[in-house]
C-alpha positions as CSV (number, residue, x, y, z in Angstrom):
1,M,-5.4,-13.1,16.1
2,Y,-6.2,-9.1,16.7
3,D,-9.1,-7.5,18.0
4,L,-8.7,-4.3,15.8
5,T,-11.3,-2.5,17.6
6,R,-9.1,-2.9,20.6
7,F,-5.5,-3.0,18.8
8,G,-3.4,-2.2,21.1
9,L,0.8,-2.5,22.1
10,K,0.7,-6.6,22.8
11,D,-1.0,-6.7,19.3
12,M,1.2,-4.7,17.5
13,T,4.2,-6.5,19.1
14,Q,2.7,-9.9,18.0
15,C,1.7,-8.8,14.6
16,G,5.2,-7.5,13.9
17,A,7.2,-10.3,14.7
18,V,5.1,-12.3,12.2
19,L,5.6,-9.5,9.5
20,R,9.3,-9.4,9.6
21,R,9.4,-13.3,9.2
22,L,7.1,-13.1,6.4
23,G,9.6,-12.6,3.5
24,N,11.8,-15.8,4.8
25,E,11.9,-18.4,2.1
26,A,10.3,-16.3,-0.5
27,G,10.8,-16.2,-4.1
28,S,10.1,-12.4,-4.7
29,M,8.8,-9.5,-3.3
30,E,5.3,-9.7,-4.7
31,E,5.5,-13.5,-2.7
32,A,6.4,-11.8,0.6
33,A,3.8,-8.8,-0.4
34,D,1.0,-11.6,-0.9
35,R,2.1,-13.0,2.5
36,I,1.8,-9.7,4.3
37,V,-1.8,-8.8,2.8
38,R,-3.1,-12.4,3.4
39,H,-2.2,-12.3,7.0
40,L,-3.7,-9.2,7.7
41,H,-6.5,-10.1,6.2
42,E,-7.1,-13.0,7.9
43,H,-5.9,-12.0,11.0
44,L,-7.2,-8.4,11.7
45,L,-10.4,-9.1,13.0
46,R,-13.8,-7.0,14.8
47,G,-13.4,-8.8,17.8
48,S,-12.4,-11.6,19.3
49,G,-12.6,-14.2,17.0
50,G,-15.3,-12.3,14.9
51,A,-15.0,-11.6,11.1
52,P,-12.4,-10.0,9.1
53,A,-12.1,-6.0,10.1
54,T,-10.8,-5.7,6.7
55,A,-12.9,-5.5,3.5
56,L,-9.5,-5.4,1.5
57,V,-5.8,-5.0,2.2
58,R,-3.4,-4.1,-0.7
59,L,-0.1,-3.6,-0.8
60,F,1.7,-1.4,-3.5
61,K,5.1,-0.3,-4.5
62,T,6.7,2.4,-6.5
63,H,8.5,0.8,-9.7
64,P,9.8,2.3,-12.9
65,Y,7.9,1.8,-16.1
66,G,10.2,0.4,-18.1
67,G,10.6,-2.4,-15.8
68,L,6.9,-3.1,-15.6
69,E,5.4,-6.2,-17.7
70,P,4.2,-5.5,-20.8
71,S,0.6,-5.8,-19.6
72,L,0.9,-3.6,-16.8
73,R,3.0,-0.9,-19.1
74,R,-0.2,-1.1,-21.8
75,R,-2.2,0.2,-18.5
76,V,-0.1,2.9,-18.4
77,D,0.1,4.0,-21.8
78,Q,-4.2,4.3,-21.8
79,A,-4.3,5.6,-18.4
80,L,-2.1,8.4,-20.0
81,G,-3.0,8.2,-23.3
82,R,0.4,7.7,-24.5
83,R,3.8,6.5,-23.5
84,P,5.9,7.9,-20.9
85,D,8.5,10.3,-22.0
86,D,10.7,8.9,-19.4
87,P,11.0,5.1,-18.9
88,D,12.3,5.6,-15.2
89,T,8.5,7.2,-14.3
90,P,7.6,5.8,-11.5
91,C,4.3,3.8,-11.1
92,F,2.5,2.9,-8.2
93,T,2.3,-0.8,-8.4
94,L,0.3,-3.4,-7.0
95,L,2.1,-6.2,-5.4
96,A,-0.4,-8.3,-3.6
97,S,-4.1,-7.8,-2.7
98,A,-6.7,-9.8,-0.1
99,G,-10.0,-9.3,0.4
100,Q,-13.9,-10.1,0.7
101,Q,-14.4,-10.7,-2.8
102,P,-12.7,-13.3,-4.6
103,E,-11.6,-11.0,-7.4
104,W,-10.0,-9.0,-4.5
105,N,-7.4,-12.0,-3.8
106,G,-4.8,-11.4,-6.5
107,R,-3.4,-8.2,-8.0
108,E,-4.5,-9.4,-11.8
109,G,-8.6,-8.8,-10.2
110,S,-7.8,-5.2,-10.1
111,K,-9.7,-2.9,-12.5
112,N,-8.3,0.3,-12.0
113,F,-5.5,0.5,-9.4
114,Q,-3.3,-2.6,-11.0
115,V,-0.5,0.3,-11.9
116,I,-0.8,4.0,-11.0
117,P,1.5,6.2,-13.1
118,I,3.0,9.5,-10.8
119,E,3.3,12.0,-13.5
120,G,2.5,15.3,-13.1
121,E,-0.3,17.1,-11.7
122,R,-2.8,14.6,-13.2
123,F,-1.7,12.3,-10.2
124,A,-2.7,14.4,-7.5
125,H,-6.2,15.2,-9.2
126,T,-6.2,12.0,-10.9
127,F,-5.8,9.3,-7.5
128,P,-6.1,11.8,-4.4
129,M,-5.6,9.1,-2.1
130,F,-2.2,8.0,-3.4
131,S,-1.0,12.0,-3.3
132,Q,-2.1,12.2,0.0
133,L,-0.6,8.9,1.3
134,L,2.7,10.0,0.2
135,T,2.3,13.4,1.8
136,Q,1.0,12.0,5.1
137,F,4.2,9.6,4.5
138,G,6.4,12.5,4.7
139,V,7.6,11.9,0.9
140,D,8.0,14.7,-1.6
141,V,5.8,13.7,-4.6
142,G,8.2,15.7,-6.9
143,A,11.3,13.9,-5.4
144,V,9.4,10.5,-6.4
145,V,9.1,11.6,-10.0
146,N,12.9,13.0,-9.8
147,P,14.9,10.0,-8.9
148,G,18.2,11.7,-7.9
149,A,16.4,13.6,-5.2
150,N,15.9,13.0,-1.0
151,L,13.2,11.1,-1.1
152,L,12.6,12.0,2.6
153,L,11.7,15.8,3.8
154,E,13.4,17.8,6.6
155,S,12.4,16.0,9.8
156,Q,10.0,19.0,10.9
157,E,7.8,17.9,7.9
158,R,8.3,14.3,7.8
159,G,4.8,12.3,8.6
160,Y,4.8,9.3,10.4
161,N,4.9,7.0,8.1
162,V,1.2,6.3,8.2
163,F,-1.9,7.9,6.3
164,H,-5.3,7.7,8.1
165,V,-8.8,8.4,6.7
166,P,-10.9,7.9,10.3
167,D,-14.1,8.5,8.4
168,A,-13.9,7.3,5.0
169,L,-17.5,7.9,4.0
170,E,-17.7,10.8,1.7
171,S,-13.9,11.3,2.2
172,P,-12.5,13.3,-0.8
173,Y,-9.6,10.8,-0.3
174,V,-11.2,7.8,-0.4
175,P,-11.9,6.8,-4.2
176,C,-14.9,4.5,-5.2
177,Q,-17.7,5.6,-2.5
178,R,-20.7,4.2,-4.2
179,E,-19.1,0.9,-5.6
180,F,-16.9,0.3,-2.7
181,V,-16.9,2.4,0.6
182,V,-20.8,2.4,1.0
183,P,-21.4,-1.5,0.1
184,F,-18.9,-2.8,2.0
185,G,-19.3,-1.0,5.4
186,V,-15.7,1.0,5.1
187,R,-15.2,3.2,8.1
188,S,-11.8,3.8,8.0
189,V,-8.5,3.5,5.7
190,L,-5.0,3.3,6.9
191,G,-2.2,2.9,5.2
192,F,1.3,2.3,6.2
193,G,5.0,2.0,4.8
194,G,7.8,4.0,3.6
195,V,11.1,4.3,1.2
196,L,12.9,1.1,0.8
197,P,16.7,2.0,0.3
198,S,16.8,1.9,-3.8
199,G,14.4,5.0,-3.1
200,A,11.1,2.8,-3.7
201,V,8.0,4.0,-1.9
202,L,5.8,0.8,-0.8
203,A,2.3,1.7,1.3
204,V,-0.1,-1.4,2.5
205,I,-3.4,0.1,2.6
206,L,-6.1,-1.5,5.1
207,F,-9.7,-0.8,3.9
208,S,-11.3,-1.4,7.5
209,T,-14.8,-2.0,8.1
210,V,-14.6,-0.8,12.0
211,P,-13.3,2.7,13.1
212,I,-9.4,3.2,13.7
213,S,-8.8,5.8,16.1
214,P,-5.8,8.1,15.6
215,A,-4.1,6.3,18.8
216,T,-4.7,2.7,16.6
217,A,-3.1,4.3,13.8
218,E,0.1,5.5,15.4
219,L,0.9,2.1,16.5
220,F,1.4,0.8,12.7
221,K,4.1,3.3,12.0
222,T,6.0,0.3,14.1
223,L,4.8,-2.3,11.6
224,A,5.7,-0.3,8.7
225,L,9.5,-0.9,9.7
226,C,8.3,-4.6,9.9
227,V,6.7,-4.6,6.4
228,K,10.2,-3.1,5.1
229,V,12.5,-5.7,7.1
230,A,10.6,-8.4,5.1
231,L,10.7,-6.5,1.8
232,V,14.2,-5.3,1.9
233,P,15.7,-8.5,0.7
234,F,13.9,-8.3,-2.8
235,D,15.0,-4.6,-3.2
236,G,16.8,-4.1,-6.2
237,G,16.4,-8.0,-6.9
238,A,13.4,-10.3,-7.9
239,V,9.8,-8.0,-7.4
240,F,7.5,-9.8,-9.7
241,A,6.8,-13.8,-9.1
242,G,8.8,-15.7,-11.7
243,N,11.5,-13.7,-11.0
244,K,10.5,-10.4,-13.5
245,R,12.4,-7.1,-12.1
């Protein structure tokens, strides 16, 4: 268990050791991702032995439109009002979810964020949180759309592999203020992740009910690497449960 209000180096080390192992014997990236979000939701607490300090924890990965399940492709078509011109159009795809509400404990329960197409200026305007997440990760949004480009910016422009909103209330980067942020007491948002060898971007997003300081957020840079270690064995292989790529 880790007290998120006093999260320190010892907690980071212990949590990282667990996260690195959560891909062991998993049958797919989705299964490993589910273990990761559940561990974080169940073990990041408000005080020692307190209640969960996260209202919701989710893990996303970019995935090409043509490789999505039919139900997810239909969601993309509806969001864009048409099929993407390119089957390789990347989409932020929800792989795992854990949270306070029953419907938050599974990717199929998400109404609006099961899959998010990354296409043109519409992406930045419609999904500012994900656009800003890529920016703070140090990932060029244009390069995500163009798989042949170098995804990482030059070192002087690169982020810390974390996305941090210290004050979620009324933040332009945190959606669903009235429906989610206010009623569930979300204080801070923290995302961490990076780029897999295939060029896919992964991101774990914590919606915390306790304030997260910049110093605490910085510790999650190391946890981003631990999550990548757990998921890399499935990169280019079985992504969805049931061995659907």
